[in-house]
Each structure stands twice: as C-alpha cells, then as structure tokens.
C-alpha positions as CSV (number, residue, x, y, z in Angstrom):
1,M,67.1,94.4,113.4
2,P,68.2,91.1,114.9
3,E,70.9,91.3,117.6
4,T,73.4,89.6,115.4
5,M,72.9,92.4,112.8
6,R,73.2,95.3,115.3
7,L,75.6,98.0,114.2
8,L,78.7,98.6,116.4
9,T,78.5,101.7,118.6
10,A,81.1,103.6,120.6
11,A,79.7,101.9,123.8
12,D,80.9,98.6,122.4
13,Y,84.5,99.7,122.8
14,Q,85.6,98.3,126.2
15,P,89.4,97.9,126.1
16,P,91.1,96.1,129.0
17,K,92.3,98.3,131.8
18,W,95.9,98.2,130.7
19,L,94.9,99.7,127.3
20,R,93.0,102.7,128.7
21,N,95.9,105.1,128.6
22,P,95.3,107.6,125.7
23,H,99.0,108.0,124.9
24,L,99.6,104.2,124.8
25,Q,96.6,104.0,122.5
26,S,97.8,106.8,120.2
27,V,101.4,105.3,120.0
28,L,100.2,101.8,119.3
29,S,97.9,103.0,116.6
30,S,100.8,103.8,114.3
31,S,103.2,101.0,115.5
32,A,105.1,98.8,113.1
33,L,103.3,95.8,114.6
34,R,100.0,97.2,113.5
35,R,101.3,97.9,110.0
36,R,102.7,94.4,109.6
37,R,99.5,92.9,111.0
38,G,97.4,94.9,108.5
39,L,99.6,93.8,105.6
40,Q,99.5,90.2,106.7
41,R,95.7,90.3,106.9
42,L,95.4,91.7,103.3
43,R,97.8,89.1,102.0
44,A,96.0,86.3,103.7
45,M,92.8,87.3,102.1
46,G,94.4,87.1,98.6
47,T,93.9,90.8,97.9
48,V,94.6,92.0,94.4
49,D,96.2,95.5,94.6
50,T,96.7,97.8,91.6
51,E,98.3,101.2,91.7
52,H,96.7,104.1,89.9
53,I,97.4,107.8,89.3
54,F,94.2,109.7,89.8
55,D,93.4,113.1,88.3
56,G,93.3,115.9,90.8
57,G,92.6,118.5,88.1
58,D,95.0,121.3,86.8
59,G,97.7,118.7,86.3
60,V,97.7,117.4,89.9
61,R,98.4,113.7,90.2
62,L,97.5,111.7,93.3
63,L,98.5,108.0,93.7
64,G,96.1,105.4,95.1
65,V,95.8,101.7,95.4
66,H,92.7,99.8,94.3
67,S,92.1,96.6,96.2
68,R,89.7,93.8,95.5
69,L,89.2,90.1,96.2
70,P,89.4,87.9,93.1
71,D,86.3,86.1,91.8
72,R,84.0,87.9,94.1
73,P,81.4,90.5,92.9
74,A,81.7,93.8,94.8
75,R,78.9,95.1,97.0
76,G,80.2,98.6,96.6
77,L,83.3,100.8,96.4
78,A,85.0,102.5,99.4
79,L,87.5,105.4,99.3
80,L,89.8,105.8,102.3
81,L,91.7,108.9,103.3
82,H,94.7,108.9,105.8
83,G,95.8,111.4,108.3
84,W,98.5,114.1,108.1
85,E,101.9,112.6,107.4
86,G,100.3,109.1,107.2
87,S,99.8,107.3,103.9
88,I,97.9,104.5,102.2
89,E,100.2,102.1,104.0
90,S,99.3,103.4,107.5
91,S,98.1,100.6,109.8
92,Y,94.5,101.9,110.1
93,M,94.3,102.2,106.3
94,R,95.4,98.6,105.8
95,M,93.2,97.2,108.5
96,A,90.1,99.2,107.5
97,S,90.7,98.0,103.9
98,A,90.8,94.4,105.1
99,Q,87.5,94.9,107.0
100,L,85.8,96.5,104.0
101,L,87.0,93.8,101.6
102,Q,85.7,91.2,104.0
103,A,82.4,93.0,103.9
104,G,82.3,92.7,100.1
105,Y,83.6,96.1,99.1
106,E,86.3,97.1,96.7
107,V,88.6,99.7,98.3
108,V,90.7,102.6,97.0
109,R,93.3,104.0,99.5
110,L,94.3,107.5,98.3
111,N,97.5,109.4,99.1
112,F,97.3,113.1,99.6
113,R,100.0,114.9,97.6
114,D,103.5,114.6,99.3
115,H,102.4,111.6,101.3
116,G,103.6,108.0,100.9
117,D,106.7,108.7,98.8
118,T,104.7,110.6,96.2
119,H,106.6,113.9,96.5
120,H,107.8,113.6,92.9
121,L,104.3,113.7,91.4
122,N,103.6,117.4,92.0
123,E,105.9,120.4,92.3
124,E,104.0,122.4,94.9
125,I,103.8,121.3,98.5
126,F,100.8,119.8,100.3
127,H,98.6,121.9,102.6
128,S,95.3,121.1,104.2
129,N,93.2,123.5,102.1
130,R,93.9,121.5,98.9
131,L,90.4,120.1,99.0
132,G,89.7,120.6,95.2
133,E,92.3,118.1,94.1
134,V,90.9,115.5,96.5
135,V,87.3,116.1,95.2
136,N,88.5,115.8,91.6
137,A,90.5,112.6,92.4
138,A,87.4,111.1,94.2
139,C,85.3,111.8,91.1
140,D,88.0,110.0,89.1
141,V,87.9,107.1,91.4
142,A,84.2,106.8,91.2
143,G,84.3,107.1,87.4
144,R,87.0,104.4,87.0
145,F,85.4,101.8,89.2
146,P,81.6,101.4,88.7
147,A,80.8,99.4,91.9
148,R,78.0,101.1,93.8
149,P,77.2,102.4,96.4
150,F,80.3,104.7,96.6
151,V,81.3,105.5,100.2
152,A,84.2,107.1,102.0
153,G,86.1,106.9,105.3
154,G,88.8,108.9,106.9
155,Y,91.0,109.3,109.9
156,S,92.2,112.5,111.6
157,L,93.0,115.0,108.9
158,G,91.6,112.4,106.4
159,G,88.4,112.5,108.4
160,N,88.3,116.3,108.0
161,F,88.9,115.9,104.3
162,A,86.2,113.2,104.0
163,L,83.6,115.5,105.7
164,R,84.5,118.4,103.4
165,L,84.3,116.0,100.5
166,A,80.8,115.0,101.6
167,L,79.9,118.7,101.8
168,Q,81.1,119.3,98.2
169,A,79.8,116.0,96.7
170,P,76.4,117.3,95.4
171,V,78.0,120.2,93.6
172,A,80.9,118.1,92.2
173,G,78.5,115.4,90.9
174,L,80.1,112.8,93.2
175,P,77.8,109.9,93.9
176,L,78.8,109.7,97.6
177,A,76.3,107.6,99.5
178,R,77.8,107.6,103.0
179,V,80.8,108.7,105.0
180,A,82.3,107.3,108.3
181,V,85.2,109.1,110.0
182,V,87.4,108.6,113.1
183,C,88.8,111.5,115.2
184,P,88.5,114.2,112.6
185,V,90.3,117.5,112.9
186,L,87.5,120.0,113.7
187,D,89.2,123.3,114.6
188,P,92.8,123.4,113.4
189,A,93.7,126.3,115.7
190,S,92.4,124.4,118.7
191,A,94.3,121.3,117.6
192,M,97.5,123.3,117.3
193,M,97.2,124.7,120.8
194,G,96.4,121.2,122.1
195,M,99.5,119.8,120.5
196,E,101.7,122.6,121.8
197,N,100.3,122.4,125.4
198,G,100.2,118.6,125.5
199,L,102.7,115.8,125.7
200,P,105.8,116.9,123.8
201,L,105.9,113.6,122.0
202,Y,103.1,114.6,119.5
203,H,104.8,117.9,118.5
204,W,108.1,116.1,118.1
205,Y,106.4,113.4,115.9
206,F,104.7,115.7,113.5
207,Q,107.6,118.2,113.4
208,R,110.0,115.4,112.4
209,K,107.6,113.8,109.8
210,W,106.9,117.2,108.2
211,R,110.5,118.2,108.2
212,H,111.5,114.9,106.4
213,S,108.7,115.5,103.9
214,L,109.9,119.0,103.1
215,E,113.5,117.8,102.8
216,R,112.4,115.3,100.2
217,K,110.6,118.1,98.3
218,R,113.7,120.2,98.3
219,E,115.8,117.3,97.0
220,L,113.4,116.8,94.1
221,F,112.7,120.4,93.2
222,P,115.7,122.5,94.4
223,E,115.0,125.5,92.2
224,R,111.4,125.8,93.5
225,H,112.1,124.8,97.1
226,N,115.3,126.5,98.2
227,Y,114.5,126.9,101.9
228,D,117.3,126.3,104.3
229,D,117.7,124.0,107.3
230,A,117.0,126.8,109.7
231,T,113.5,127.0,108.3
232,L,113.0,123.3,108.6
233,A,114.1,123.5,112.3
234,K,111.1,125.7,113.2
235,S,108.3,124.6,115.4
236,V,105.1,123.3,113.8
237,R,103.4,126.6,114.3
238,E,106.3,128.6,112.9
239,L,106.6,126.3,110.0
240,T,102.9,126.6,109.3
241,E,103.1,130.4,109.4
242,W,106.1,130.2,106.9
243,M,104.2,127.9,104.6
244,V,101.1,130.0,104.7
245,R,103.1,133.1,103.7
246,R,105.2,131.4,101.0
247,H,103.0,128.8,99.5
248,T,99.3,129.8,99.9
249,D,97.1,132.9,99.3
250,F,95.7,133.0,102.8
251,G,98.1,135.6,104.2
252,T,97.7,134.7,107.8
253,I,97.7,131.4,109.8
254,D,94.2,132.3,111.2
255,A,92.8,132.6,107.7
256,Y,94.5,129.3,106.7
257,F,93.1,127.4,109.7
258,D,89.6,128.8,109.1
259,G,89.8,127.5,105.5
260,Y,89.6,123.9,106.6
261,C,87.9,124.4,110.0
262,I,84.7,122.3,110.2
263,A,83.6,123.4,113.7
264,G,80.5,125.3,114.7
265,D,77.9,125.1,112.0
266,K,80.2,124.7,109.0
267,L,78.8,121.3,108.1
268,A,75.2,122.5,108.3
269,G,74.7,122.0,104.5
270,L,75.6,118.3,104.5
271,Q,73.4,116.2,102.3
272,V,75.2,112.9,102.7
273,P,74.7,110.7,105.8
274,V,77.7,110.8,108.0
275,D,78.9,108.7,111.1
276,I,81.7,110.1,113.3
277,L,83.6,108.2,116.0
278,M,85.5,110.2,118.6
279,A,87.4,109.4,121.9
280,Q,86.9,111.6,124.9
281,D,90.5,111.2,125.9
282,D,92.0,112.1,122.4
283,P,95.3,113.9,123.2
284,V,95.5,115.5,119.7
285,I,91.9,116.6,118.9
286,P,90.4,118.4,122.0
287,Y,87.2,116.8,123.0
288,A,85.8,120.2,124.0
289,D,85.5,121.1,120.3
290,F,83.0,118.3,119.9
291,R,80.7,119.5,122.7
292,D,79.9,122.8,120.8
293,W,79.6,121.2,117.3
294,R,76.3,121.9,115.6
295,L,75.5,119.1,113.2
296,P,72.5,118.4,110.9
297,S,70.2,115.4,111.4
298,L,72.1,113.4,108.8
299,V,75.1,113.2,111.1
300,T,75.6,110.7,113.9
301,L,78.3,111.6,116.4
302,E,79.5,108.8,118.8
303,T,82.0,109.3,121.6
304,A,83.9,106.5,123.3
305,R,85.3,106.9,126.8
306,W,88.7,105.6,125.6
307,G,90.6,105.3,122.4
308,G,93.3,108.1,122.2
309,H,93.9,109.6,118.8
310,C,92.8,107.1,116.1
311,G,93.8,104.3,118.5
312,F,90.8,102.2,119.7
313,I,93.2,99.3,120.2
314,E,91.3,96.2,121.5
315,N,94.0,93.8,122.6
316,A,97.7,92.8,122.7
317,A,97.6,91.8,119.1
318,C,96.7,95.5,118.3
319,D,93.4,94.7,116.6
320,G,91.4,98.0,116.1
321,F,87.8,98.7,117.0
322,S,87.7,101.7,114.8
323,E,88.4,99.8,111.6
324,R,85.6,97.4,112.4
325,W,83.3,100.4,113.2
326,V,84.1,102.1,109.9
327,A,83.5,99.0,107.8
328,D,80.3,98.3,109.8
329,R,78.9,101.8,109.1
330,L,79.9,102.0,105.5
331,A,78.7,98.5,104.6
332,D,75.3,99.5,106.1
333,V,74.7,102.1,103.5
334,N,71.5,100.4,102.4
335,G,70.5,99.5,106.0
C-alpha cells in the first residue's frame, strides 16, 4: 500500500507535551468546545440529518439520527454507539460522523434507552445488559438503509456494546462487516474499582449524570419509578446494587457485571474483523485489563501511550485523533 494510503495506527498519535495529561485529555474529550466544533463541522459539510425511531423488539423504541451528504452516493453505512450517559450529540459522535461522511459513508448515531433526552420512549430504565434491544435496533438500521458495507463503531460503554454486537451479528443475521472501538469497557468490576480509587472527578461526573437521568425517569413514570432522593444520593456502586436488585434478574452486582464483561476469552467466538484503540494512561478503564485479554486473530488491538479516556485530543482546537482513526479503519473494510 502506498505511504499516502497507509492506515493510521496508535503510534501516529503524538500529542504536544502540554496535552499529555490523561485527566486533561479526558475532560477535554467531552467539553462544550468539542461539541460545538463537531456540530459546526457537520453543518459546514451540508449534512442532511433525519431522526428515526428504531425497533428494539418487544415494544422497545430507540432514537437515532441518520446523516448523509446530499447528491453523493454512499460507499457504505456506519452505526455509531456512544458511552454511558453520553448521547448521539456527544462530541466524539459528531466528530466521528463528520469523518465518516467525508470518507463517503452514511452514518446512523443511535441513542441507548434513557440517553439523549429519550427517557419518555420506554418505561423501564437503562442498564448495560440490554444488548438484545441494541442488536434488534441495529438490524432495523441495516434493513432501512441499504448502503453496504455495514460497519459499526463505539466509544467506552458503546465500544463494549459494539463488540458484543459483533459477537451476536452472525446469529442475529446482521450483515456487519467490521467494527472499530475506542477505550471499550472490558471488565465492569475492574472499571468500577478504578473509578472509586481514582480521581474523585470521575465518580462525581457519572454519579451526577446518572442521578439526573433517574430523576427524569421518575418525573415521566412516577407510578413505576417511585424511588426517593435518598436512593439517588447513593454512590455509583450502591446505586448499581440497588438497580440490579430492583430492575434486573441478575440478583447480585457480580452477576450483573459478568453479564456484560468482555474480558478474558469472552470474545473468542468473534467472526467479524475488529479494531480496538486504547490509551495506556486511561484513568477510567484500567490498562492492566488489556494485558490479559485473549483475542482471536480477527481482532487488532492498538495501544497509544497517551490519550486518557476517549480523549486522543491533538491540538488546542480539540481535534480528535480517535475519530480519524475510527473512520480510517471502518472505511478500509474492503482494504
């Protein structure tokens, strides 16, 4: 392959020295500046966006946005999945969409239930083992928009979902050709301990976001969700234990975490090519989890020295390396 056509690799990410702090990277990743920049980029391209309600099965409805460039035939269709308490309007989702559109793809950004102001669409609350509805919605996406190849990308918890989606694709009849993910959650139990023992900022961030989400659910469905403010004041671990007991059939938090854990050899049955980008300094997903990961030959795991959690910021304008990397890998499906 000529040098000009060489795929990006983790080694290509070389941020300036002032951007090598993992906490700065992680905070900048979800900054308002990045969200605005992503929106400006999509608007400047003349993107045509259309909202759709996708079928998650059993009456579940998930909202997504289909994006395309007018008067331009599509090379393929990309599905993007966001992280926990993110949404289709998260900065990385907007910027990855722009990169994929530029590469000739149509894009569908999909909200998980209870994300992105969609709490009204489903009565029951979100949890991370609701894989079936995401698989069904992905099949609906693929059926509505015929552009092929069909590929998927995800960030953080969205990366975890995308990898489990790839594992289920053959059985579900989903024509998934390739997956590219950034900083996926491997072992939820390990990630929980990392958040509890790390910088308090991360626990505060996710606790606040989750509490607001549950408050919104209570406002919409007061008879079903009558929990009190004392419940919502719990730590993330305590709130997870409460949710597992009240809103799942797992019984214990350990069983719940194991339900969406993809560490060890749990991805051994993958039949879809996968690319994974991870940062060694990720303050949310412990890098040690990746050292013991046993992956099939269809999977390429790349680790960058820097990047934080889903950061990979390149400059003061907050351009992101990971969005370019995702688009590069997904657009190379026939490469």
